[in-house]
C-alpha positions in Angstrom: 0.0 0.0 0.0 1.4 3.4 -0.9 2.1 6.0 1.7 -0.7 8.5 2.4 -0.9 12.2 1.6 0.1 13.6 5.0 -1.5 17.0 5.9 0.3 18.6 8.9 -2.2 20.9 10.5 -5.7 19.9 11.7 -7.5 23.2 11.1 -9.6 24.7 8.3 -6.8 24.8 5.7 -5.9 21.2 6.2 -9.6 20.1 6.0 -10.1 22.1 2.8 -7.0 20.6 1.3 -8.3 17.1 2.0 -11.6 18.0 0.4 -9.8 19.4 -2.6 -7.9 16.2 -3.0 -11.1 14.2 -3.1 -12.8 16.6 -5.5 -9.8 16.3 -7.8 -10.4 12.5 -7.9 -7.7 11.4 -5.6 -9.0 8.3 -3.8 -5.9 7.2 -1.8 -5.2 7.4 1.9 -5.0 10.8 3.7 -3.6 11.3 7.1 -4.0 14.6 9.1 -1.6 15.4 12.0 -2.9 18.1 14.3 -1.3 19.6 17.4 -4.7 20.2 19.1 -6.9 17.4 20.4 -9.8 18.6 18.4 -11.1 18.1 14.8 -11.1 21.2 12.7 -13.2 24.1 14.2 -14.1 27.7 13.4 -11.7 30.1 15.0 -13.4 33.6 14.5 -16.0 32.9 17.3 -13.2 32.4 19.8 -12.8 36.2 20.2 -16.5 36.9 19.7 -19.5 34.8 20.7 -17.7 31.9 22.3 -15.6 34.1 24.5 -18.7 35.9 25.8 -20.8 32.8 26.3 -20.7 29.2 27.5 -20.4 27.5 24.1 -18.6 24.2 23.7 -16.3 22.8 21.1 -19.0 20.8 19.3 -20.8 24.1 18.5 -17.9 25.3 16.3 -16.7 22.1 14.6 -16.7 22.2 10.8 -18.8 19.5 9.2 -16.8 16.5 8.0 -18.1 15.7 4.5 -18.6 12.1 3.4 -15.8 12.4 0.9 -13.3 12.8 3.7 -14.9 10.6 6.3 -12.1 8.0 5.8 -9.3 10.4 6.8 -6.9 9.1 9.5 -6.7 11.8 12.2 -3.6 12.0 14.5 -4.6 14.6 17.0 -2.8 16.2 19.9 0.6 15.7 18.2 2.7 18.5 16.7 5.2 17.7 13.9 8.8 18.1 15.1 10.8 17.4 11.9 10.7 16.8 8.2 13.0 14.5 6.1 12.3 15.4 2.5 14.8 12.8 1.2 13.1 9.9 3.0 9.7 11.6 2.7 8.7 11.3 6.3 7.4 13.5 9.2 8.2 12.9 12.8 5.8 14.0 15.5 6.2 14.9 19.2 5.6 11.4 20.4 8.5 10.1 18.1 6.1 8.5 15.7 7.2 8.5 12.0 4.8 9.2 9.3 5.9 8.4 5.7 4.2 10.4 3.0 3.7 10.3 -0.8 2.9 14.0 -0.7 2.9 16.5 2.1 0.6 19.5 2.7 1.9 22.0 5.3 -1.0 23.6 7.1 0.6 24.4 10.5 -0.8 27.9 10.8 0.3 30.4 13.4 0.8 30.8 17.1 0.5 34.0 19.1 3.6 36.1 19.8 4.5 35.6 23.4 4.7 38.3 26.1 7.9 40.2 25.2 9.2 40.2 28.7 9.9 37.5 31.3 6.7 36.9 33.4 8.9 35.4 36.2 6.3 32.8 36.9 3.5 35.2 37.4 0.1 33.9 36.3 -2.8 35.7 34.8 -1.3 36.2 31.4 -3.3 34.9 28.4 -3.2 34.6 24.7 -6.1 33.8 22.3 -5.6 31.3 19.5 -7.2 28.0 20.4 -10.5 26.8 21.9 -8.7 26.0 25.2 -7.3 29.6 25.3 -10.8 31.0 24.9 -12.2 28.7 27.7 -9.5 29.8 30.1 -9.9 33.4 29.3 -13.6 33.6 29.5 -13.5 32.2 33.1 -11.6 35.3 34.1 -13.8 37.9 32.4 -15.9 38.8 35.4 -17.5 42.1 36.5 -15.0 44.5 37.9 -11.9 42.6 36.7 -9.2 45.0 35.5 -8.1 43.7 32.1 -5.0 45.1 30.4 -4.7 44.1 26.7 -1.4 44.4 24.9 -2.0 45.1 21.3 -4.8 47.0 19.4 -5.3 44.8 16.4 -8.5 42.9 15.7 -8.0 40.3 18.4 -7.1 42.9 21.0 -10.1 45.1 20.1 -12.6 42.1 20.0 -11.4 41.0 23.4 -11.8 44.5 24.7 -15.4 44.7 23.4 -16.2 41.3 24.9 -14.6 42.2 28.3 -16.5 45.5 28.4 -19.8 43.6 27.9 -18.8 41.3 30.7 -18.5 44.3 33.0 -14.7 44.4 33.1 -12.5 47.5 33.3 -10.5 47.5 30.1 -7.2 49.3 29.1 -5.5 48.6 25.7 -1.8 49.3 25.4 -0.3 49.5 21.9 2.7 50.8 20.0 0.4 52.0 17.2 -1.3 55.3 17.3 -4.9 54.1 16.7 -6.6 50.7 17.0 -6.4 48.5 13.9 -4.9 51.4 12.0 -2.8 49.2 9.7 -6.0 47.6 8.3 -8.5 50.4 8.6 -6.4 53.5 7.9 -6.1 56.4 10.3 -9.5 58.0 9.8 -11.7 54.9 10.3 -9.4 53.7 13.1 -9.9 56.9 15.0 -13.7 56.5 14.7 -13.5 52.9 15.9 -11.4 54.1 18.9 -14.0 56.8 19.6 -16.7 54.2 19.8 -14.6 52.0 22.1 -13.9 54.9 24.4 -17.7 55.7 24.6 -18.1 52.1 25.9 -15.4 52.7 28.6 -12.2 51.4 27.0 -9.0 53.4 27.8 -6.3 53.4 25.1 -2.6 53.9 25.9 -0.7 54.5 22.6 3.0 54.5 21.8 3.9 52.2 24.7 4.8 48.5 25.4 5.2 46.3 28.4 8.4 46.5 30.5 7.5 44.1 33.3 4.9 42.5 35.5 4.4 42.8 39.3 2.5 40.3 41.4 2.8 37.8 44.2 2.1 34.6 42.1 -0.6 36.3 40.0 -0.3 39.5 38.1 -1.3 42.7 40.0 0.3 45.5 38.1 2.0 46.1 34.7 5.0 48.3 34.1 5.2 50.0 30.7 8.4 51.1 29.0 7.5 54.7 29.8 7.7 53.9 33.5 3.9 54.2 34.0 2.4 51.4 36.2 -1.2 50.2 35.8 -3.2 47.9 38.0 -4.2 44.7 36.2 -5.9 41.5 37.3 -5.6 40.0 33.9 -3.3 40.5 30.9 -4.1 39.5 27.3 -1.2 39.4 24.9 -2.5 40.2 21.4 0.6 41.6 19.6 0.5 39.4 16.5 1.4 35.9 15.4 4.3 33.8 14.2 4.2 31.0 11.6 4.8 27.5 12.9 7.7 26.5 10.7 10.4 25.5 13.2 9.9 21.8 12.4 10.9 22.5 8.8 14.3 23.8 9.6 17.0 22.0 7.7 14.5 20.8 5.1 15.7 23.1 2.4 12.3 24.8 2.1 12.3 28.6 2.2 10.7 29.3 5.6 11.6 33.0 5.9 8.3 34.4 7.3 6.2 31.3 6.5 6.5 28.8 3.7 7.2 30.3 0.3 5.0 28.8 -2.4 4.2 29.3 -6.1 0.8 29.9 -7.6 0.0 26.2 -7.3 0.8 26.4 -3.5 3.9 24.2 -4.2 6.7 24.8 -1.7 9.8 26.5 -2.9 13.4 26.0 -1.8 15.7 28.8 -0.7 17.0 29.0 -4.3 13.4 29.2 -5.7 13.1 25.7 -7.0 9.9 23.7 -6.5 10.3 21.1 -3.7 8.8 17.9 -5.0 5.5 16.8 -3.6 5.3 19.4 -0.8 2.6 22.1 -0.6 1.7 24.8 1.9 -1.7 26.3 2.6 -3.4 28.7 5.0 -1.9 31.3 7.3 1.6 29.7 7.0 1.8 30.0 3.2 3.5 33.0 1.6 2.7 33.7 -2.0 2.3 36.4 -4.7 -1.3 37.6 -5.3 -1.4 39.2 -8.7 -4.5 41.2 -7.8 -2.2 43.5 -5.9 1.5 43.2 -6.9 4.3 40.6 -7.3 5.5 40.6 -3.7 5.0 37.2 -1.9 3.1 37.7 1.4 1.5 35.8 4.2 -2.1 37.0 4.5 -4.0 36.0 7.6 -7.6 36.7 6.5 -10.4 34.2 7.3 -11.3 33.1 3.7 -7.8 32.3 2.6 -7.4 28.9 4.3 -10.3 27.7 2.2 -9.0 29.3 -1.0 -5.5 28.0 -0.6 -6.6 24.5 0.6 -8.9 24.1 -2.4 -6.2 25.2 -4.8 -3.5 22.9 -3.3 -5.9 20.0 -3.2 -6.9 20.4 -6.8 -3.3 20.7 -8.1 -2.0 17.9 -5.9 -4.9 15.6 -6.6 -4.6 15.9 -10.3 -0.9 15.4 -10.1 -1.3 12.2 -8.1 -3.8 10.9 -10.6 -1.2 11.3 -13.3 -2.9 14.2 -15.0 -1.1 17.2 -16.4 -1.4 20.3 -14.2 0.5 22.7 -16.5 -2.7 24.5 -17.7 -3.9 24.7 -14.1 -0.6 26.2 -12.9 -0.8 28.7 -15.8 -4.0 30.1 -14.3 -3.2 33.0 -11.8 -4.0 32.3 -8.2 -5.6 35.5 -7.1 -8.0 35.1 -4.2 -9.6 38.2 -2.9 -8.8 38.5 0.9 -11.7 39.3 3.2 -12.1 39.9 6.9 -14.8 40.8 9.3 -15.1 41.8 12.9 -18.0 42.4 15.3 -17.4 44.8 18.2 -20.4 45.9 20.2 -22.9 47.0 17.5 -20.1 47.6 15.0 -20.0 45.2 12.1 -16.8 45.7 10.2 -16.3 44.1 6.8 -13.5 44.4 4.3 -12.2 43.0 1.1 -8.7 43.3 -0.4 -5.5 44.4 1.2 -6.4 47.7 2.8 -3.0 47.9 4.6 -1.2 48.4 1.2 -3.0 51.7 0.7 -1.4 55.1 0.6 -4.7 56.9 0.9 -8.4 56.2 1.8 -11.6 57.9 0.9 -15.0 57.9 2.5 -17.4 57.1 -0.3 -20.7 56.2 1.4 -22.5 56.9 4.6 -21.4 59.0 7.6 -18.2 58.4 9.6 -20.1 58.5 12.9 -22.7 55.9 11.7 -22.5 53.3 8.9 -19.9 54.1 6.3 -17.7 52.7 3.5 -14.1 53.6 2.7 -12.2 52.8 -0.5 -8.4 52.3 -0.2 -6.0 53.1 -3.0 -2.3 52.6 -3.8 -1.0 54.7 -6.6 -4.6 55.4 -7.5 -5.4 51.7 -7.9 -8.2 50.2 -5.7 -6.6 47.8 -3.3 -9.3 47.5 -0.7 -12.7 48.4 0.7 -13.8 48.5 4.3 -16.7 49.8 6.3 -19.0 49.7 9.3 -22.4 48.3 8.4 -23.6 48.8 4.8 -22.8 45.2 4.1 -24.5 44.9 0.6 -22.6 48.0 -0.5 -19.2 46.5 0.6 -20.0 43.1 -0.9 -20.7 44.7 -4.2 -16.9 45.5 -4.5 -15.9 41.9 -4.9 -16.0 42.2 -8.6 -14.1 45.5 -8.8 -10.6 44.2 -8.2 -8.4 43.5 -11.3 -5.0 41.8 -11.8 -2.0 43.9 -11.2 
């Protein structure tokens, strides 16, 4: 019996890759190795509904289609090394998994607290279901929450904590919350709405140290200012999970570099045989915008990359030519959304590439839509509310 296609990463990108393989006609064995003890589940609710309620893991599981019901799942085991010559993956238990082809879908992990906590508890991150369960236990009325980072996760946690009756302070190096994605004007408006709910923002600062007798009690900033805190949430970005690929010859500078077929590339730009990468860990060119390879962490891209890799790999394993398929540009339109209080933020494109933005519909203090341009070319749209208007932009992006 031939070795299976091994997918390392048990989240959405891995699941969509498996589905793509089956849709392409591949009927051979598939094995998925995941570092969490759960089947693939939906992550966006972790910082939204699930964090504020009492939901359980079975409420956010993705459906397992009949086509992939025969997958072998190896859960609760992270991959630790890759041998491309022998075509095998080793996991944390020491088990060895031979493969006929490999899909890397290992995703991201939160950046850690940038200072030594010295054994002090009460410091949280939010990436997994278990993270959300631990954090929501602590979001009680009157609790003083200090959030490091004013990106989407930080702001969504702030909104949830406010609704739980907590006192919330957000500390960030940036000038305005979510400014990189929203632009200064819309970010300032989002900040205003948070402040009306009671959130305090401290900008241009970072953490220097923690004070506490076993549990955090205060946080020292690099400015010397000290704030009381019963709970610290670290939301300062993510890192790609690629350490297990060191020494493999794959280009893992800021994720896994891939071509338009999601095939992994070596450090000299050559295609690495029978290895693909998908989801948040994949770095690739999107010709809708330019020719610079990037990792893009928007919620629809694990599906788009997984489907593409599954199709290319599945046809290849069936002995079919994929040259025509590879000649088609891979140009998925990134999208993201965020619910904070009554604000429903929706965006398409790469707004953070823009050199200017323009209010084109609605009122800034209410529902509104902004267009984002780089060198006068539309690169993104984002707004609060006005969902049909924003969705109408999906056909207005053209290849660079």
